FIZAGU-257079 format. One record per residue (C-alpha): residue number from 1; residue in one letter; x, y, z. Coordinates in nm, 3 decimals, m for minus. Layout:
# residues N
   i aa       u       v       w
 NUM  a       X       Y       Z
...
This chain:
# residues 669
   i aa       u       v       w
   1  m   6.728   5.826  m6.169
   2  t   6.483   5.964  m6.179
   3  l   6.129   5.817  m6.279
   4  s   5.853   6.011  m6.408
   5  l   5.481   5.936  m6.445
   6  g   5.261   6.005  m6.737
   7  v   4.902   5.967  m6.745
   8  d   4.660   6.103  m7.030
   9  t   4.289   6.047  m6.957
  10  g   4.103   6.101  m7.336
  11  g   3.749   6.007  m7.468
  12  t   3.805   5.644  m7.520
  13  y   4.158   5.559  m7.370
  14  t   4.334   5.658  m7.065
  15  d   4.727   5.613  m7.163
  16  a   5.042   5.591  m6.896
  17  v   5.429   5.607  m6.981
  18  l   5.683   5.641  m6.760
  19  v   6.018   5.852  m6.842
  20  r   6.377   5.768  m6.706
  21  d   6.572   6.076  m6.627
  22  e   6.359   6.334  m6.925
  23  r   6.543   6.176  m7.208
  24  e   6.352   5.799  m7.242
  25  v   6.016   5.627  m7.229
  26  i   6.108   5.251  m7.009
  27  a   5.712   5.192  m7.053
  28  s   5.434   5.254  m7.217
  29  a   5.029   5.126  m7.208
  30  k   4.661   5.181  m7.290
  31  s   4.371   5.120  m7.105
  32  l   3.984   5.180  m7.217
  33  t   3.881   5.527  m7.040
  34  t   3.594   5.413  m6.745
  35  r   3.324   5.688  m6.748
  36  h   3.178   5.578  m6.491
  37  d   3.498   5.613  m6.288
  38  l   3.781   5.787  m6.435
  39  a   4.038   5.626  m6.185
  40  e   3.947   5.311  m6.257
  41  g   4.101   5.328  m6.587
  42  i   4.386   5.554  m6.457
  43  g   4.511   5.260  m6.235
  44  n   4.469   4.953  m6.514
  45  a   4.696   5.203  m6.699
  46  v   4.973   5.284  m6.458
  47  k   4.915   4.966  m6.324
  48  a   4.997   4.813  m6.663
  49  v   5.332   5.013  m6.677
  50  l   5.465   5.010  m6.338
  51  q   5.469   4.615  m6.469
  52  q   5.619   4.644  m6.774
  53  a   5.906   4.870  m6.601
  54  d   5.902   4.671  m6.302
  55  v   5.964   4.961  m6.076
  56  n   5.884   5.016  m5.735
  57  p   5.533   5.295  m5.733
  58  a   5.741   5.447  m5.473
  59  e   6.045   5.521  m5.713
  60  i   5.819   5.822  m5.896
  61  g   5.895   6.139  m5.789
  62  l   5.678   6.324  m6.080
  63  a   5.270   6.236  m6.128
  64  s   5.183   6.510  m6.433
  65  l   4.794   6.448  m6.596
  66  s   4.685   6.593  m6.924
  67  t   4.321   6.524  m7.008
  68  t   4.067   6.573  m7.321
  69  l   3.795   6.573  m7.056
  70  a   3.683   6.965  m7.076
  71  t   3.793   6.972  m7.408
  72  n   3.548   6.670  m7.518
  73  a   3.294   6.807  m7.301
  74  l   3.282   7.153  m7.441
  75  v   3.261   7.000  m7.766
  76  e   3.005   6.755  m7.685
  77  g   2.808   6.996  m7.511
  78  q   2.803   6.883  m7.158
  79  g   2.913   6.971  m6.796
  80  g   2.660   7.073  m6.526
  81  r   2.405   7.299  m6.468
  82  v   2.527   7.619  m6.445
  83  a   2.340   7.992  m6.343
  84  l   2.569   8.354  m6.492
  85  i   2.505   8.631  m6.287
  86  l   2.506   8.923  m6.508
  87  i   2.592   9.272  m6.278
  88  g   2.593   9.592  m6.552
  89  f   2.471   9.428  m6.868
  90  r   2.205   9.456  m7.071
  91  e   1.950   9.153  m7.207
  92  s   2.101   9.218  m7.528
  93  d   2.455   9.102  m7.450
  94  l   2.352   8.811  m7.396
  95  d   2.238   8.713  m7.760
  96  k   2.472   8.942  m7.955
  97  h   2.811   8.745  m7.763
  98  g   2.671   8.451  m7.782
  99  l   2.601   8.368  m7.400
 100  t   2.239   8.232  m7.495
 101  d   2.386   7.997  m7.653
 102  a   2.657   7.913  m7.455
 103  l   2.435   7.840  m7.128
 104  a   2.195   7.634  m7.358
 105  g   1.863   7.675  m7.178
 106  d   2.028   7.710  m6.784
 107  p   1.969   8.034  m6.641
 108  a   2.117   8.436  m6.648
 109  v   2.055   8.688  m6.363
 110  l   2.118   9.038  m6.456
 111  l   2.154   9.267  m6.200
 112  a   2.217   9.645  m6.123
 113  g   2.569   9.762  m6.094
 114  g   2.895   9.694  m6.222
 115  h   3.226  10.001  m6.319
 116  n   3.295  10.229  m6.518
 117  h   3.656  10.222  m6.731
 118  a   3.804  10.398  m6.440
 119  g   3.711  10.120  m6.226
 120  e   3.534  10.349  m6.020
 121  q   3.115  10.281  m5.942
 122  k   2.860  10.323  m6.222
 123  a   2.621  10.165  m5.980
 124  l   2.494   9.982  m5.678
 125  l   2.495   9.645  m5.685
 126  d   2.124   9.524  m5.649
 127  e   2.210   9.244  m5.367
 128  k   1.773   9.234  m5.286
 129  s   1.768   9.089  m5.589
 130  l   2.036   8.812  m5.658
 131  r   1.957   8.709  m5.256
 132  d   1.599   8.625  m5.407
 133  w   1.707   8.436  m5.691
 134  l   1.953   8.242  m5.522
 135  e   1.648   8.180  m5.230
 136  a   1.390   8.052  m5.556
 137  h   1.633   7.872  m5.751
 138  g   1.992   7.872  m5.596
 139  r   1.955   7.507  m5.479
 140  e   1.910   7.360  m5.844
 141  i   2.199   7.475  m6.021
 142  s   2.600   7.276  m5.953
 143  g   2.812   7.620  m6.074
 144  f   2.773   7.977  m6.063
 145  a   2.974   8.219  m6.309
 146  v   2.984   8.563  m6.218
 147  a   3.090   8.883  m6.464
 148  s   3.054   9.248  m6.312
 149  q   3.081   9.517  m6.614
 150  f   3.514   9.644  m6.619
 151  a   3.575   9.381  m6.329
 152  t   3.902   9.362  m6.395
 153  r   3.974   9.728  m6.328
 154  n   3.731   9.639  m6.027
 155  p   3.627   9.342  m5.923
 156  a   3.459   9.425  m5.593
 157  h   3.157   9.371  m5.693
 158  e   3.208   8.981  m5.806
 159  q   3.370   8.953  m5.494
 160  r   3.024   9.086  m5.316
 161  a   2.803   8.918  m5.549
 162  a   3.060   8.539  m5.503
 163  k   3.042   8.608  m5.133
 164  i   2.661   8.590  m5.105
 165  v   2.594   8.292  m5.344
 166  q   2.804   8.105  m5.141
 167  d   2.731   8.207  m4.844
 168  i   2.337   8.091  m4.950
 169  t   2.451   7.763  m5.187
 170  r   2.775   7.673  m5.057
 171  r   2.827   7.604  m5.397
 172  p   3.108   7.682  m5.622
 173  v   3.190   8.005  m5.815
 174  s   3.327   8.116  m6.088
 175  c   3.446   8.521  m6.117
 176  s   3.583   8.632  m6.440
 177  h   3.888   8.850  m6.355
 178  h   3.992   8.537  m6.199
 179  l   3.980   8.351  m6.554
 180  s   4.166   8.692  m6.727
 181  s   4.315   9.030  m6.657
 182  k   4.180   9.150  m7.030
 183  l   3.886   9.407  m7.145
 184  n   3.614   9.250  m7.330
 185  g   3.342   9.164  m7.032
 186  p   3.102   8.975  m7.290
 187  k   3.372   8.724  m7.334
 188  r   3.517   8.653  m6.952
 189  a   3.138   8.582  m6.890
 190  m   3.142   8.342  m7.137
 191  t   3.452   8.199  m7.018
 192  a   3.340   8.169  m6.658
 193  v   3.026   7.996  m6.744
 194  l   3.236   7.760  m6.900
 195  n   3.449   7.723  m6.602
 196  a   3.151   7.681  m6.376
 197  r   3.056   7.374  m6.654
 198  l   3.333   7.245  m6.577
 199  i   3.422   7.241  m6.199
 200  g   3.218   6.930  m6.098
 201  m   3.379   6.734  m6.382
 202  i   3.727   6.783  m6.319
 203  d   3.730   6.793  m5.971
 204  r   3.577   6.463  m5.991
 205  l   3.822   6.331  m6.217
 206  i   4.159   6.515  m5.954
 207  t   4.012   6.399  m5.671
 208  r   3.987   5.955  m5.788
 209  a   4.310   6.062  m5.968
 210  e   4.501   6.176  m5.644
 211  q   4.318   5.871  m5.421
 212  r   4.417   5.594  m5.708
 213  l   4.741   5.677  m5.740
 214  s   4.798   5.691  m5.319
 215  e   4.661   5.346  m5.298
 216  m   4.910   5.192  m5.556
 217  g   5.157   5.377  m5.308
 218  i   5.238   5.690  m5.568
 219  t   5.301   5.946  m5.320
 220  a   5.458   6.241  m5.559
 221  p   5.201   6.488  m5.574
 222  l   4.969   6.561  m5.869
 223  m   5.050   6.812  m6.136
 224  v   4.838   6.931  m6.430
 225  v   4.875   7.025  m6.800
 226  r   4.753   7.334  m6.900
 227  g   4.634   7.434  m7.252
 228  d   4.927   7.620  m7.290
 229  g   5.169   7.319  m7.247
 230  a   5.253   7.445  m6.894
 231  l   5.232   7.187  m6.522
 232  i   4.979   7.357  m6.228
 233  s   4.915   7.219  m5.951
 234  s   4.645   6.976  m5.947
 235  a   4.420   7.208  m5.637
 236  f   4.486   7.510  m5.908
 237  a   4.391   7.293  m6.176
 238  r   4.014   7.239  m5.981
 239  e   3.957   7.622  m5.861
 240  r   4.015   7.710  m6.313
 241  p   3.904   7.344  m6.501
 242  i   3.875   7.590  m6.803
 243  e   4.276   7.673  m6.773
 244  t   4.264   7.270  m6.883
 245  i   4.091   7.271  m7.224
 246  l   4.327   7.193  m7.429
 247  s   4.572   7.041  m7.224
 248  g   4.578   6.683  m7.400
 249  p   4.673   6.845  m7.750
 250  a   4.858   7.060  m7.558
 251  a   5.058   6.768  m7.381
 252  s   5.089   6.633  m7.700
 253  i   5.270   6.902  m7.900
 254  v   5.529   6.929  m7.633
 255  g   5.552   6.515  m7.571
 256  a   5.536   6.577  m8.026
 257  c   5.796   6.835  m7.970
 258  w   6.036   6.612  m7.702
 259  m   6.046   6.338  m7.974
 260  t   6.165   6.431  m8.333
 261  g   6.312   6.752  m8.234
 262  a   6.082   6.903  m8.486
 263  q   6.092   7.255  m8.575
 264  n   5.910   7.362  m8.829
 265  a   5.593   7.133  m8.871
 266  l   5.209   7.100  m8.880
 267  v   5.114   6.855  m8.523
 268  s   4.772   6.675  m8.629
 269  d   4.654   6.488  m8.283
 270  i   4.369   6.241  m8.376
 271  g   4.184   6.115  m8.057
 272  g   3.844   5.994  m8.027
 273  t   3.670   6.268  m7.999
 274  t   3.857   6.512  m8.185
 275  t   4.144   6.618  m8.390
 276  d   4.337   6.886  m8.240
 277  v   4.629   7.068  m8.555
 278  a   4.889   7.329  m8.418
 279  v   5.176   7.466  m8.626
 280  l   5.530   7.453  m8.459
 281  r   5.799   7.780  m8.526
 282  d   6.155   7.707  m8.445
 283  g   6.062   7.462  m8.241
 284  r   5.732   7.603  m8.049
 285  p   5.400   7.632  m8.039
 286  a   5.254   7.968  m8.090
 287  i   5.004   8.085  m7.766
 288  d   4.675   8.185  m7.920
 289  p   4.650   8.601  m7.912
 290  e   4.240   8.602  m7.877
 291  g   4.238   8.359  m7.654
 292  a   4.172   7.927  m7.646
 293  r   3.891   7.828  m7.915
 294  v   3.702   7.487  m7.903
 295  g   3.401   7.381  m8.083
 296  p   3.149   7.701  m8.163
 297  y   3.319   7.871  m7.802
 298  r   3.585   8.164  m7.798
 299  t   3.713   8.236  m7.456
 300  m   4.001   8.432  m7.302
 301  v   4.252   8.119  m7.174
 302  e   4.572   8.120  m7.266
 303  a   4.612   7.815  m7.461
 304  v   4.826   7.691  m7.782
 305  a   4.706   7.795  m8.137
 306  m   4.490   7.548  m8.258
 307  r   4.246   7.437  m8.465
 308  t   4.047   7.187  m8.295
 309  t   3.786   6.984  m8.498
 310  g   3.534   6.743  m8.336
 311  l   3.651   6.455  m8.613
 312  g   3.793   6.089  m8.426
 313  g   3.821   5.757  m8.428
 314  d   3.456   5.742  m8.232
 315  s   3.329   6.035  m8.448
 316  e   2.916   5.946  m8.531
 317  v   2.889   5.851  m8.867
 318  h   2.591   5.986  m9.034
 319  f   2.432   5.928  m9.319
 320  l   2.380   6.178  m9.668
 321  s   2.094   6.081  m9.901
 322  e   2.149   6.350 m10.046
 323  g   2.232   6.304 m10.480
 324  l   2.203   6.029 m10.650
 325  t   2.538   5.843 m10.517
 326  g   2.459   5.889 m10.136
 327  g   2.728   5.925  m9.903
 328  v   2.879   5.986  m9.486
 329  t   3.011   6.298  m9.305
 330  l   3.173   6.170  m8.961
 331  g   3.128   6.395  m8.625
 332  p   3.088   6.612  m8.424
 333  r   2.980   6.394  m8.183
 334  r   3.136   6.084  m8.029
 335  v   2.979   5.782  m7.968
 336  l   3.029   5.456  m7.822
 337  p   3.210   5.240  m8.148
 338  v   2.963   4.936  m8.184
 339  s   3.275   4.706  m8.190
 340  l   3.362   4.824  m7.817
 341  i   2.961   4.846  m7.662
 342  a   2.944   4.491  m7.816
 343  t   3.279   4.360  m7.548
 344  e   3.022   4.521  m7.270
 345  a   2.669   4.331  m7.342
 346  p   2.755   4.116  m7.674
 347  d   2.430   3.945  m7.590
 348  v   2.218   4.219  m7.592
 349  v   2.428   4.393  m7.865
 350  h   2.421   4.081  m8.110
 351  d   2.061   4.004  m8.053
 352  a   1.935   4.334  m8.155
 353  l   2.179   4.368  m8.470
 354  d   2.042   3.987  m8.512
 355  r   1.706   4.063  m8.537
 356  q   1.742   4.455  m8.711
 357  l   1.894   4.247  m9.023
 358  r   1.673   3.978  m9.046
 359  s   1.391   4.314  m9.090
 360  p   1.294   4.382  m9.438
 361  t   1.353   4.737  m9.405
 362  p   1.550   5.017  m9.255
 363  g   1.494   5.083  m8.903
 364  e   1.538   5.436  m8.744
 365  y   1.754   5.353  m8.490
 366  d   1.908   5.054  m8.649
 367  g   2.292   4.962  m8.505
 368  r   2.207   5.209  m8.220
 369  f   2.277   5.162  m7.839
 370  v   2.210   5.354  m7.516
 371  r   2.381   5.319  m7.178
 372  a   2.362   5.539  m6.820
 373  v   2.702   5.650  m6.696
 374  l   2.629   5.543  m6.337
 375  g   2.795   5.823  m5.980
 376  l   2.714   6.107  m6.169
 377  p   2.482   6.425  m6.004
 378  t   2.130   6.409  m6.173
 379  d   2.012   6.819  m6.074
 380  g   1.790   7.019  m6.188
 381  l   1.691   6.757  m6.475
 382  e   1.369   6.796  m6.568
 383  p   1.069   6.514  m6.517
 384  r   1.065   6.331  m6.844
 385  a   1.434   6.352  m6.885
 386  q   1.476   6.152  m6.542
 387  t   1.231   5.887  m6.637
 388  l   1.434   5.832  m6.905
 389  l   1.721   5.805  m6.724
 390  e   1.554   5.562  m6.499
 391  r   1.423   5.300  m6.819
 392  v   1.790   5.288  m6.876
 393  g   1.885   5.162  m6.578
 394  n   2.268   5.031  m6.495
 395  q   2.162   4.799  m6.888
 396  v   2.261   4.863  m7.242
 397  h   1.957   4.872  m7.455
 398  p   1.896   4.914  m7.783
 399  l   1.837   5.256  m7.854
 400  g   1.503   5.184  m8.002
 401  n   1.394   5.005  m7.688
 402  v   1.402   5.260  m7.480
 403  l   1.235   5.581  m7.648
 404  r   0.845   5.557  m7.612
 405  t   0.760   5.886  m7.781
 406  r   0.920   6.133  m8.017
 407  m   0.851   6.383  m7.703
 408  e   1.180   6.194  m7.574
 409  q   1.410   6.265  m7.830
 410  k   1.467   6.618  m7.627
 411  a   1.481   6.454  m7.316
 412  l   1.779   6.174  m7.479
 413  r   1.955   6.485  m7.610
 414  r   1.993   6.693  m7.300
 415  l   2.078   6.337  m7.096
 416  v   2.344   6.318  m7.316
 417  e   2.496   6.637  m7.290
 418  r   2.507   6.691  m6.948
 419  g   2.725   6.293  m6.975
 420  l   2.442   6.124  m6.805
 421  l   2.369   5.936  m7.146
 422  q   2.602   5.743  m7.389
 423  l   2.495   5.671  m7.715
 424  s   2.689   5.423  m7.945
 425  g   2.676   5.335  m8.285
 426  v   2.878   5.324  m8.610
 427  t   3.212   5.523  m8.591
 428  p   3.544   5.465  m8.797
 429  s   3.666   5.251  m8.550
 430  d   3.443   4.992  m8.643
 431  a   3.558   5.023  m8.976
 432  s   3.870   4.976  m8.911
 433  h   3.783   4.667  m8.703
 434  v   3.567   4.535  m9.051
 435  l   3.891   4.614  m9.261
 436  g   4.137   4.412  m9.010
 437  l   4.321   4.737  m8.965
 438  a   4.216   4.732  m8.561
 439  d   4.148   4.423  m8.304
 440  a   4.082   4.554  m8.019
 441  w   3.721   4.491  m8.003
 442  d   3.424   4.273  m8.163
 443  r   3.454   4.306  m8.543
 444  g   3.114   4.063  m8.597
 445  a   2.952   4.373  m8.443
 446  a   3.137   4.578  m8.615
 447  e   3.023   4.393  m8.902
 448  k   2.708   4.333  m8.875
 449  a   2.626   4.684  m8.758
 450  l   2.819   4.845  m9.079
 451  a   2.563   4.605  m9.274
 452  l   2.286   4.788  m9.143
 453  f   2.413   5.103  m9.238
 454  g   2.480   5.018  m9.609
 455  r   2.129   4.911  m9.632
 456  r   1.998   5.281  m9.633
 457  r   1.903   5.395  m9.963
 458  t   1.994   5.694 m10.198
 459  g   1.863   5.874 m10.408
 460  a   1.868   5.693 m10.695
 461  g   1.690   5.436 m10.508
 462  h   2.029   5.190 m10.439
 463  m   2.175   5.074 m10.130
 464  l   2.449   5.294 m10.047
 465  a   2.667   4.972  m9.936
 466  p   2.544   4.646  m9.894
 467  d   2.889   4.502  m9.859
 468  p   2.991   4.602  m9.513
 469  n   3.376   4.580  m9.682
 470  d   3.290   4.857  m9.867
 471  m   3.055   5.041  m9.644
 472  a   3.413   5.045  m9.434
 473  r   3.633   5.240  m9.736
 474  i   3.331   5.516  m9.768
 475  i   3.411   5.536  m9.383
 476  v   3.776   5.542  m9.383
 477  d   3.798   5.744  m9.737
 478  q   3.566   5.972  m9.557
 479  m   3.821   6.056  m9.212
 480  t   4.110   6.063  m9.477
 481  q   3.947   6.344  m9.626
 482  q   3.769   6.549  m9.324
 483  t   4.104   6.511  m9.180
 484  m   4.276   6.627  m9.444
 485  l   4.024   6.965  m9.465
 486  a   4.118   7.017  m9.086
 487  i   4.473   7.018  m9.189
 488  l   4.458   7.248  m9.437
 489  e   4.202   7.487  m9.260
 490  a   4.525   7.541  m8.973
 491  a   4.764   7.600  m9.251
 492  f   4.510   7.852  m9.410
 493  a   4.471   8.013  m9.098
 494  e   4.861   8.045  m8.990
 495  e   4.932   8.215  m9.346
 496  a   4.597   8.446  m9.307
 497  e   4.803   8.783  m9.340
 498  v   4.899   8.610  m9.703
 499  f   4.536   8.470  m9.849
 500  g   4.288   8.693  m9.565
 501  g   3.956   8.507  m9.600
 502  d   3.831   8.253  m9.466
 503  p   4.020   7.925  m9.379
 504  v   3.744   7.671  m9.401
 505  q   3.659   7.835  m9.739
 506  f   4.005   7.747  m9.895
 507  a   4.066   7.452  m9.745
 508  h   3.785   7.345  m9.946
 509  h   3.851   7.582 m10.298
 510  i   3.785   7.378 m10.591
 511  l   4.151   7.493 m10.708
 512  l   4.287   7.360 m10.412
 513  q   4.117   7.090 m10.440
 514  q   4.225   6.975 m10.771
 515  g   4.569   7.079 m10.719
 516  l   4.597   6.792 m10.468
 517  k   4.450   6.587 m10.709
 518  q   4.730   6.664 m10.958
 519  h   4.454   6.790 m11.207
 520  r   4.597   6.765 m11.608
 521  g   4.414   6.887 m11.876
 522  v   4.414   7.212 m12.048
 523  l   4.561   7.341 m11.729
 524  r   4.797   7.157 m11.491
 525  l   4.720   7.222 m11.098
 526  d   4.948   7.069 m10.809
 527  a   4.912   7.146 m10.457
 528  g   5.063   7.029 m10.131
 529  l   5.185   7.123  m9.784
 530  n   5.562   7.239  m9.761
 531  l   5.582   7.135  m9.401
 532  p   5.627   6.753  m9.276
 533  v   5.314   6.720  m9.072
 534  i   5.358   6.487  m8.711
 535  g   5.037   6.219  m8.653
 536  l   4.966   6.177  m8.276
 537  g   4.720   5.997  m8.165
 538  a   4.674   5.567  m8.137
 539  s   4.504   5.540  m8.466
 540  a   4.783   5.765  m8.703
 541  q   4.900   5.422  m8.786
 542  t   4.555   5.357  m8.928
 543  y   4.448   5.691  m9.117
 544  y   4.788   5.969  m9.145
 545  p   4.987   5.722  m9.420
 546  a   4.666   5.843  m9.672
 547  v   4.611   6.179  m9.514
 548  g   5.004   6.236  m9.576
 549  a   4.980   6.079  m9.934
 550  g   4.716   6.326 m10.028
 551  l   4.872   6.657  m9.876
 552  h   5.152   6.552 m10.069
 553  c   5.332   6.619  m9.756
 554  q   5.661   6.359  m9.565
 555  m   5.436   6.252  m9.275
 556  e   5.641   6.175  m8.942
 557  l   5.454   5.892  m8.698
 558  p   5.708   5.892  m8.418
 559  q   5.767   5.566  m8.202
 560  h   5.556   5.658  m7.928
 561  a   5.318   5.829  m8.149
 562  g   4.971   5.664  m7.902
 563  v   5.089   5.797  m7.621
 564  a   5.216   6.159  m7.703
 565  n   4.951   6.296  m7.468
 566  a   5.090   6.152  m7.148
 567  i   5.486   6.211  m7.262
 568  g   5.402   6.536  m7.253
 569  a   5.248   6.572  m6.922
 570  v   5.609   6.493  m6.782
 571  v   5.867   6.652  m7.001
 572  g   5.687   6.997  m6.947
 573  r   5.764   7.338  m6.742
 574  v   5.540   7.490  m6.449
 575  t   5.478   7.846  m6.597
 576  i   5.250   8.039  m6.417
 577  r   5.170   8.402  m6.635
 578  r   5.009   8.712  m6.509
 579  s   4.945   9.049  m6.667
 580  g   4.797   9.370  m6.553
 581  e   4.750   9.721  m6.612
 582  v   4.795  10.073  m6.539
 583  s   4.534  10.335  m6.715
 584  a   4.514  10.711  m6.679
 585  p   4.190  10.809  m6.513
 586  a   4.271  11.172  m6.501
 587  e   4.596  11.451  m6.601
 588  g   4.878  11.348  m6.349
 589  r   4.625  11.070  m6.213
 590  y   4.841  10.696  m6.286
 591  r   4.620  10.413  m6.162
 592  v   4.709  10.030  m6.090
 593  h   4.396   9.782  m6.094
 594  l   4.438   9.526  m5.870
 595  a   4.255   9.233  m5.696
 596  d   4.134   9.490  m5.391
 597  g   4.066   9.741  m5.595
 598  p   4.255  10.026  m5.765
 599  q   4.561  10.268  m5.645
 600  d   4.639  10.568  m5.813
 601  f   5.026  10.779  m5.833
 602  t   5.180  11.093  m5.937
 603  t   5.401  10.938  m6.202
 604  p   5.345  10.658  m6.444
 605  e   5.657  10.495  m6.356
 606  q   5.553  10.438  m5.980
 607  a   5.232  10.278  m6.113
 608  l   5.407  10.052  m6.349
 609  t   5.716   9.980  m6.099
 610  l   5.448   9.869  m5.791
 611  l   5.208   9.684  m6.049
 612  e   5.529   9.523  m6.209
 613  t   5.662   9.381  m5.797
 614  h   5.311   9.298  m5.730
 615  l   5.269   9.065  m6.043
 616  s   5.604   8.925  m6.021
 617  d   5.594   8.818  m5.639
 618  l   5.237   8.682  m5.726
 619  a   5.372   8.517  m6.025
 620  r   5.660   8.374  m5.819
 621  e   5.470   8.232  m5.509
 622  e   5.192   8.108  m5.776
 623  a   5.444   7.886  m5.911
 624  a   5.634   7.767  m5.599
 625  a   5.312   7.648  m5.517
 626  a   5.196   7.525  m5.840
 627  g   5.536   7.294  m5.718
 628  a   5.871   7.471  m5.933
 629  e   6.216   7.486  m5.837
 630  g   6.489   7.655  m6.009
 631  i   6.215   7.990  m6.122
 632  r   6.327   8.199  m6.323
 633  l   6.102   8.552  m6.358
 634  s   6.080   8.741  m6.726
 635  v   5.875   9.105  m6.731
 636  t   5.796   9.263  m6.976
 637  r   5.604   9.627  m7.031
 638  d   5.396   9.742  m7.338
 639  v   5.338  10.123  m7.266
 640  k   5.102  10.300  m7.499
 641  t   5.165  10.673  m7.550
 642  a   4.979  10.967  m7.780
 643  q   5.144  11.258  m7.934
 644  t   4.933  11.608  m7.820
 645  e   5.025  11.970  m7.877
 646  g   5.362  11.851  m7.904
 647  r   5.394  11.664  m7.549
 648  e   5.346  11.277  m7.530
 649  v   5.090  11.134  m7.326
 650  f   5.058  10.819  m7.143
 651  i   4.772  10.615  m7.283
 652  e   4.833  10.288  m7.048
 653  g   5.118  10.008  m6.976
 654  i   5.058   9.677  m6.953
 655  v   5.275   9.433  m6.743
 656  a   5.321   9.057  m6.842
 657  v   5.532   8.848  m6.549
 658  e   5.630   8.469  m6.658
 659  a   5.804   8.252  m6.344
 660  s   5.924   7.974  m6.507
 661  g   6.071   7.643  m6.321
 662  r   6.070   7.259  m6.337
 663  p   5.857   7.051  m6.176
 664  r   5.986   6.994  m5.798
 665  i   6.092   6.617  m5.797
 666  v   6.005   6.393  m5.460
 667  s   6.318   6.211  m5.332
 668  g   6.172   5.809  m5.396
 669  d   6.227   5.628  m5.026
């Protein structure tokens, strides 16, 4: 008998499952995610499944982790303070390609250097300017991203800059050529920035997870789910945490296929922070050819083609005062539900809510609370933010008691983005508690918070919904509507060749919306999804039946839908993909671009064969190091040629190698 342990660390819950012989789930459990120490929530969930199944921890032969931590961090703008070192680029590239927005106030250093498209040095690397900047500012930075022009053709300047950074600062460095072998320097720079921002966060998660599992007697090495659903070693994930974006959603798709055997369907996974929608064709999710997109960022990470929306059970509810009737919208930021934070500090929360309810007029911070996430690095904080963090301390506070001036709102926002503070407010989870659809937390606190929220005045001067139950229904209805839109956007994106245009505009179009409502007038309009939807996530049973009805489609809710991510974490395969390029810088010269520099050959076949052998060896070694056995290789070549003066001319050749195998199972004692 083989026992596999799957763990998924989400924004709200940490899930654990035990799977026997890759055929059946024998135990599953949930525990609240503990932001201050993620290993605490992991340990609680694992302990629960071990007790439920009554097994010896030493019998577990495989342990694997999927996580939404990286995805949520990027959606919410969290992460450490980083610096981008750009080599050979212009300052205008920062704004033109969205790097300024991605840096969000973190510094960028522009240096002379870089290579041309043939891999030849364009200018000397300005090492002195780099050293001077690092000596002055390097200690304020938690991680560095290095991107050099045409680094995939010759990475020498990235490698040199990385060595200088490590020698002076001893901080982690993300080189763009390590993260992608494709051209497009600014996009690689974006990917490197996000990778650098996530390194500390993912390293802490993996380190503490491994420690906790070891303390519990689980000796199997820890695997991590990548954004394409494949498994990688924990060491690999530490170096390239950006590859774990969409890890949780990708694992959920693998889990959905395993649970349902579905061939053609949409998979919609609702978590605490995001809703992730992907399309299954012939039993396989497609890989996004343009790179994973999370929130506003388009990366060069290979991942499942998926649309991620900042919409979940813990999405912040916003009041819309426009129009006579008013309304609400949800997300994209996640906050702690009031019903949840009330279980942590019941006296503080209820006293504040009662006091706010006694006030004759609504307050700006009614029903909102704040607490610190202890144990995280605080380097690089400005004085106002540091003062605010110290004021919060280790207690839960009503938000209005903490903010002294308007000037402190910017500091609050920065602390939330760094993950150092968590805000609490009204969420769909609170609405579900009020309506009796959930009962895990403090329903009384949720009712008070929704009563406060419903006192807000619409454009007509009336209260939005003075009764908490009415307010709860408004929120749940909005959750249904926004979920339907997220699924419709994914459907239109999948059929872009048919419809063209913007999927968001099509999803919102009045003709489609009237068709979903089955309009009957002079016109008869009908619309709906032509594929079933597999609903996943802890709250899928709560929200998705109404979504299926609204989209006029079959809604499938598997038995273990609430722990699909954890299931997917242990039924996947170890897969390593490597690719490289052969170019033709001059007639009769064929150049292979390798990590240690370019090599030239006199025929294209010589160059392609060397590259294929090199990539095959590299992929096989990395797959074995990642814990794969029974490794199989597949190799593809994409050679581009052109006809000129009656002869065929070689333009470029791309070689892609995939090494795949099952994770090695450790024999129990």
